[in-house]
C-alpha positions as CSV (number, residue, x, y, z in Angstrom):
1,X,0.0,-0.1,0.0
2,X,1.5,3.4,-1.2
3,X,-0.6,6.1,0.2
4,X,-0.6,9.9,0.3
5,X,-0.7,10.8,4.1
6,X,-2.2,14.2,3.3
7,X,-5.5,12.9,1.9
8,X,-8.6,12.5,4.1
9,X,-9.7,9.1,5.3
10,X,-6.3,7.3,5.8
11,X,-7.3,5.8,9.1
12,X,-10.5,4.5,7.5
13,X,-8.5,3.2,4.6
14,X,-6.4,1.1,7.0
15,X,-9.5,-0.5,8.5
16,X,-11.0,-1.2,5.0
17,X,-7.8,-2.7,3.8
18,X,-7.4,-5.1,6.8
19,X,-11.0,-6.2,6.3
20,X,-10.7,-6.7,2.6
21,X,-7.4,-8.6,2.7
22,X,-8.6,-10.8,5.4
23,X,-11.6,-11.8,3.5
24,X,-9.5,-12.3,0.2
25,X,-6.8,-14.3,2.1
26,X,-3.9,-12.0,1.3
27,X,-0.9,-11.5,3.5
28,X,-0.6,-8.4,5.7
29,X,0.4,-5.4,3.4
30,X,3.5,-3.3,3.5
31,X,2.4,0.3,4.1
32,X,4.6,3.1,2.6
33,X,4.0,6.8,2.8
34,X,4.6,9.2,-0.1
35,X,6.8,12.3,0.7
36,X,6.6,15.9,-0.4
37,X,9.6,15.5,-2.7
38,X,8.5,12.0,-4.0
39,X,5.0,11.4,-4.6
40,X,5.3,7.7,-5.2
41,X,8.0,6.7,-7.7
42,X,10.7,5.8,-5.1
43,X,8.2,4.0,-3.0
44,X,7.1,1.9,-5.9
45,X,10.8,0.9,-6.6
46,X,11.1,0.0,-2.8
47,X,8.0,-2.2,-3.2
48,X,9.3,-4.0,-6.2
49,X,12.6,-4.6,-4.4
50,X,10.6,-6.3,-1.6
51,X,9.1,-8.7,-4.1
52,X,5.5,-7.7,-3.6
53,X,2.8,-9.2,-6.0
54,X,0.6,-6.1,-6.1
55,X,1.1,-2.4,-5.4
56,X,-1.9,-0.4,-4.5
57,X,-1.7,3.4,-4.9
58,X,-4.0,5.3,-2.7
59,X,-4.2,9.0,-3.5
60,X,-5.1,11.2,-6.5
61,X,-3.9,11.2,-10.1
62,X,-0.5,12.5,-9.0
63,X,0.1,9.6,-6.6
64,X,-1.1,7.0,-9.2
65,X,1.1,8.7,-11.9
66,X,4.2,8.6,-9.6
67,X,3.6,5.0,-8.5
68,X,3.1,3.9,-12.1
69,X,6.4,5.5,-13.2
70,X,8.2,3.5,-10.5
71,X,6.5,0.3,-11.8
72,X,6.9,1.0,-15.5
73,X,8.3,-2.0,-17.4
74,X,8.6,-4.2,-14.3
75,X,5.5,-6.4,-14.9
76,X,4.4,-5.9,-11.2
77,X,0.7,-5.2,-11.2
78,X,-0.7,-2.1,-9.6
79,X,-4.2,-0.9,-8.6
80,X,-5.6,2.4,-7.5
81,X,-7.8,3.6,-4.7
82,X,-8.9,7.0,-5.7
83,X,-8.6,9.6,-3.0
84,X,-8.0,12.7,-5.1
85,X,-10.0,15.5,-6.7
86,X,-10.2,14.5,-10.4
87,X,-9.3,10.8,-10.3
88,X,-9.4,10.8,-14.1
89,X,-7.5,7.6,-14.8
90,X,-9.8,5.7,-12.3
91,X,-13.0,7.2,-14.0
92,X,-11.7,6.1,-17.4
93,X,-10.9,2.6,-16.3
94,X,-14.2,2.2,-14.3
95,X,-12.4,1.9,-11.0
96,X,-14.9,3.0,-8.3
97,X,-14.6,6.6,-7.2
98,X,-15.8,7.8,-3.8
99,X,-16.0,4.1,-2.9
100,X,-12.9,2.9,-1.1
101,X,-14.3,-0.5,-0.4
102,X,-15.4,-1.0,-4.1
103,X,-12.0,0.2,-5.3
104,X,-10.3,-2.4,-3.0
105,X,-12.5,-5.2,-4.4
106,X,-11.2,-4.2,-7.8
107,X,-7.7,-4.1,-6.6
108,X,-7.9,-7.5,-4.9
109,X,-10.1,-9.4,-7.4
110,X,-9.8,-7.5,-10.7
111,X,-8.1,-8.5,-13.8
112,X,-4.8,-7.0,-15.2
113,X,-5.0,-4.4,-18.1
114,X,-1.8,-3.1,-19.7
115,X,-1.9,0.6,-20.4
116,X,0.3,3.1,-22.1
117,X,2.4,5.7,-20.3
118,X,3.5,8.9,-21.9
119,X,7.1,9.9,-21.1
120,X,7.9,13.5,-21.1
121,X,11.3,15.0,-21.3
122,X,11.2,18.7,-20.6
123,X,13.7,21.6,-20.8
124,X,13.8,24.3,-18.2
125,X,14.5,28.0,-18.9
126,X,18.1,27.5,-17.7
127,X,18.6,24.5,-19.9
128,X,18.4,21.7,-17.5
129,X,16.4,18.6,-18.6
130,X,14.0,16.5,-16.5
131,X,11.9,13.5,-17.3
132,X,8.4,12.6,-16.0
133,X,5.7,10.1,-16.7
134,X,2.0,10.9,-17.5
135,X,-0.9,8.7,-17.3
136,X,-3.6,11.2,-17.9
137,X,-2.5,14.4,-19.7
138,X,0.1,17.1,-19.6
139,X,-0.4,20.6,-20.9
140,X,0.8,24.3,-21.1
141,X,-1.5,27.3,-21.5
142,X,-4.9,27.8,-20.0
143,X,-5.1,24.4,-18.4
144,X,-1.8,24.9,-16.5
145,X,-2.8,28.3,-15.4
146,X,-6.2,27.1,-14.2
147,X,-4.5,24.5,-12.0
148,X,-2.1,26.9,-10.6
149,X,-5.0,29.3,-9.7
150,X,-7.2,26.6,-8.1
151,X,-7.5,26.8,-4.4
152,X,-6.5,23.6,-2.5
153,X,-9.0,24.3,0.2
154,X,-11.8,24.7,-2.3
155,X,-10.8,21.3,-3.9
156,X,-11.1,19.7,-0.4
157,X,-14.7,21.2,-0.1
158,X,-16.2,20.8,-3.6
159,X,-13.9,18.4,-5.4
160,X,-13.3,18.8,-9.1
161,X,-15.8,21.7,-9.3
162,X,-13.0,23.9,-7.8
163,X,-11.3,23.7,-11.2
164,X,-14.2,25.7,-12.7
165,X,-13.4,28.5,-10.3
166,X,-9.7,28.2,-11.2
167,X,-10.6,28.5,-14.9
168,X,-12.7,31.6,-14.4
169,X,-9.7,33.3,-12.6
170,X,-7.2,32.1,-15.3
171,X,-9.2,32.9,-18.4
172,X,-9.0,36.8,-18.2
173,X,-5.2,36.6,-17.9
174,X,-4.6,34.1,-20.5
175,X,-2.9,35.4,-23.7
176,X,-2.2,33.3,-26.9
177,X,1.4,32.5,-27.5
178,X,3.6,31.2,-30.2
179,X,4.8,27.5,-30.4
180,X,6.6,25.2,-32.8
181,X,5.4,21.6,-32.8
182,X,6.1,18.3,-34.5
183,X,4.2,15.0,-34.6
184,X,6.3,12.0,-35.2
185,X,8.6,12.6,-38.2
186,X,6.4,15.3,-39.8
187,X,7.7,18.8,-40.5
188,X,7.5,21.4,-37.8
189,X,4.4,23.7,-37.6
190,X,4.0,27.1,-36.1
191,X,1.0,28.1,-34.4
192,X,-0.5,30.7,-32.1
193,X,-2.2,28.8,-29.3
194,X,-4.0,29.3,-26.0
195,X,-3.2,25.7,-24.7
196,X,-1.6,22.4,-26.0
197,X,-2.5,19.1,-24.2
198,X,-0.7,15.8,-24.6
199,X,-3.1,13.1,-23.5
200,X,-3.4,9.5,-22.7
201,X,-7.1,9.7,-22.3
202,X,-9.9,12.1,-23.4
203,X,-12.6,12.5,-20.9
204,X,-12.8,15.1,-18.1
205,X,-15.3,15.4,-15.2
206,X,-18.7,16.9,-16.0
207,X,-19.3,14.9,-19.2
208,X,-16.6,16.9,-21.0
209,X,-15.1,14.7,-23.8
210,X,-12.1,16.8,-24.6
211,X,-10.3,14.3,-27.0
212,X,-13.1,11.9,-28.3
213,X,-10.8,9.2,-29.7
214,X,-8.1,8.9,-27.1
215,X,-7.6,5.5,-25.6
216,X,-5.2,4.5,-22.7
217,X,-4.0,1.4,-24.5
218,X,-3.8,2.2,-28.2
219,X,0.0,2.7,-28.3
220,X,-0.5,6.4,-29.3
221,X,-0.6,9.7,-27.6
222,X,-3.2,12.3,-28.5
223,X,-2.7,16.0,-28.7
224,X,-5.2,18.8,-28.6
225,X,-4.1,22.2,-29.8
226,X,-6.5,24.9,-28.7
227,X,-6.5,28.1,-30.9
228,X,-9.7,30.0,-29.9
229,X,-9.9,33.6,-31.2
230,X,-11.5,35.7,-28.4
231,X,-14.6,35.1,-26.4
232,X,-16.6,33.6,-29.4
233,X,-13.7,31.2,-30.0
234,X,-13.9,29.9,-26.5
235,X,-17.7,29.4,-26.9
236,X,-16.9,27.3,-30.0
237,X,-14.4,25.2,-27.9
238,X,-17.0,24.6,-25.2
239,X,-19.7,23.6,-27.8
240,X,-17.4,21.2,-29.3
241,X,-16.2,19.4,-26.2
242,X,-19.5,19.3,-24.5
243,X,-22.0,18.9,-27.3
244,X,-20.3,17.7,-30.4
245,X,-17.8,15.4,-29.0
246,X,-20.1,14.0,-26.2
247,X,-23.4,13.8,-28.2
248,X,-23.3,14.3,-32.0
249,X,-20.2,12.0,-32.6
250,X,-22.0,9.1,-30.9
251,X,-24.5,8.7,-33.9
252,X,-23.9,8.2,-37.5
253,X,-26.2,11.2,-38.4
254,X,-24.1,13.5,-36.0
255,X,-20.9,12.4,-37.4
256,X,-22.2,13.1,-41.0
257,X,-23.4,16.6,-40.0
258,X,-20.0,17.4,-38.3
259,X,-18.1,16.2,-41.4
260,X,-20.3,18.2,-43.8
261,X,-19.9,21.4,-41.9
262,X,-16.1,20.9,-41.3
263,X,-15.7,20.3,-45.1
264,X,-17.8,23.5,-45.7
265,X,-16.0,25.8,-43.2
266,X,-12.5,24.2,-43.9
267,X,-9.5,25.6,-42.1
268,X,-11.5,28.3,-40.2
269,X,-13.2,25.7,-38.1
270,X,-10.2,23.4,-37.6
271,X,-8.3,26.3,-36.1
272,X,-10.4,26.2,-33.0
273,X,-9.1,22.8,-31.9
274,X,-6.7,20.7,-33.8
275,X,-6.4,16.9,-32.9
276,X,-3.3,15.0,-33.6
277,X,-2.2,11.5,-32.9
278,X,1.0,9.7,-33.0
279,X,3.8,8.0,-31.1
280,X,5.9,11.1,-30.4
281,X,5.4,14.8,-30.1
282,X,7.7,17.7,-29.5
283,X,7.0,21.3,-28.6
284,X,9.3,24.4,-28.6
285,X,8.3,27.6,-26.9
286,X,11.5,29.5,-27.8
287,X,12.3,31.9,-25.0
288,X,8.7,32.2,-23.8
289,X,8.7,29.8,-20.8
290,X,5.3,28.5,-19.7
291,X,3.9,26.6,-16.8
292,X,3.5,22.9,-17.2
293,X,0.9,20.7,-15.6
294,X,1.2,16.8,-15.5
295,X,-1.8,14.8,-14.4
296,X,-3.3,17.8,-12.5
297,X,-0.1,18.9,-10.6
298,X,2.1,21.9,-11.2
299,X,5.5,21.0,-12.6
300,X,7.0,24.5,-13.1
301,X,8.1,26.4,-16.2
302,X,9.4,24.8,-19.3
303,X,10.7,25.9,-22.8
304,X,10.6,22.6,-24.6
305,X,8.8,19.3,-24.3
306,X,9.5,16.0,-26.0
307,X,6.8,13.3,-25.4
308,X,6.7,9.7,-26.5
309,X,4.5,6.8,-25.8
310,X,5.7,3.8,-23.9
311,X,3.0,1.4,-24.9
312,X,1.5,-1.2,-22.5
313,X,4.3,-0.6,-20.0
314,X,2.1,-0.5,-16.9
315,X,-0.4,-3.2,-15.8
316,X,-3.3,-2.0,-13.7
317,X,-6.2,-4.0,-12.2
318,X,-9.7,-3.3,-13.4
319,X,-13.0,-5.0,-13.4
320,X,-13.5,-7.5,-16.1
321,X,-16.0,-5.4,-18.0
322,X,-13.4,-2.6,-18.4
323,X,-10.7,-4.7,-20.1
324,X,-11.2,-2.4,-23.1
């Protein structure tokens, strides 16, 4: 059990784990706390060295991400007990959220599912390089600003709805910026953007389907380049992710309507959101350093990002109906 001690309900978690493992016939677990300067990677490496059969990450997306980074490529199975705000990976994989006992049942009795990990090599303004893993999505622009401006106290009180307040605070200060990007071996593109998201999955809380075709186990990373022009542009973005992606694309008639309109409007429409998919993606901000967020956590300012997919490199337990 690798757990974030700052999350509420740790004592109740210990009682629930004790009951669940006794019922399942498992040995007593090893409990390892995450630390401020290590949210789980080092703890996962310790667990592997101890020869455990299963690592359960109890915390938010950041804890799950860090534990997965430590387990990447080892073949040791992991499971998640969501205790965070967004819990986006758990929601995507059908792992019970706001239900510790249910999540533990999935952890102890579920089936293994191999998922992709996005590896990010970033360059800081001073030139130093760092590498991180991502299971959900990483981004610069309005999404990173939103996360930076979201109150931790408000997240504890109202959960993921706190990000709405953060977005309202971040949007007036958000200014488009220039980037150069390249997908796989394609030529470099220059764009003026409000946000760039590199994703392993596409759904956000509140029935927002940001990237409709993203899958956690397709061996690809998905990129959303947001290029709205003014307030009307942001309304078009909102309509697309809440109505078109979530509703229209689910029917043959809706997909036909979208295609006909896109063919008619051409590049003007595609400029609002551009979707890309590949095995690698690079982004260059020049001298204009921007804040980076990875799986809902702040990761400081960067001037370059190089992302690639490490396909099926982490094995996580899910209920059988969510094998994909």
